[in-house]
N, C-alpha and C positions, 0 to 999 in steps of 0.2 A: 416240913418239919424233919430235921435231921435226927439220926439215932442218937439217944442220950449219952451213949457212951462216949469218952473221948479217944478210945483206942481206935485205928483205922479198921475197917471191915475186911473181912477176907474176901479177895477178888474172886469174881466169877469168871468163867472162860469167856463168856460174852462181853465182858467190860473192854472198853476201848483203852489202847495202849497210848502213851503220851504223843506218840508221832500221829496217829490216827486222830487224836483230839485236837491237836494243833492245825491239822488239815481241815476238819469239819466244823470246828466251833465258830469260825467266823459267819458260815452259811446258816447256822442254827440261831444266832443272836437276832431276836425279835425285838428285844429291849435291852439296855445295857446289863451285864453280868451282875452289878451291884444294885439293881433297881429294887426300890424298898418293897414292892409287892412280890419279890421272888423269896419264896420261903425255904427253896431247896437249891443245892448245887446243880446248875444245867447239866454239869457232866454226870452227875449222878442220876438225873433225870433220863438222860440219853442212855446211860448205861441199863437203867431199868426197862426202858422201851427196847433195848437189844436183847435183853433177858427175856422178855414176854416174845419178841418174835423168834428167838432162838429156841426157846423151849415150848412154844405154841400153847402157853398157859393162859388162863383167863386175866382180866385185869385184876380182879380181887385177890389173885392169887400170887401177887408179887411179893416176894420174902420182906420180912418186916425190917431188914436191916438196909434196903433200899426206901427212896421215898415214897410216901403213900401214894397208893394206886391212882387216886382222883387227882393228884397233882400230875402224875404222868400222863394220864388220859388226857386231862385238860391242855398240857403242853402239845401232846401229839396231834391233838385236834387243831391246835394253832398253827402247827408246822404244816398239817396239810391243807389248812385254808389258805397258807403263804405259797402253796404248791411247791414245797421243798422236798415232798415225797411223792 
């Protein structure tokens, strides 16, 4: 679920820049970006995962302007099972 506000969120220092995203996105796609079951932007999920790793916080402490922690956790598990990390 995306934040309800239409304005863009303030970027975190852990967010990927456009060049980084273009480089790593093809490796992270386990399903099409517009797959119906995808409820959050894959880039935002990746940004949330980077936030967790960078800050060392718990899953449940993901800021509210990023995707829900459950979505981030589930996608991180999929990436680990696919041996991407």
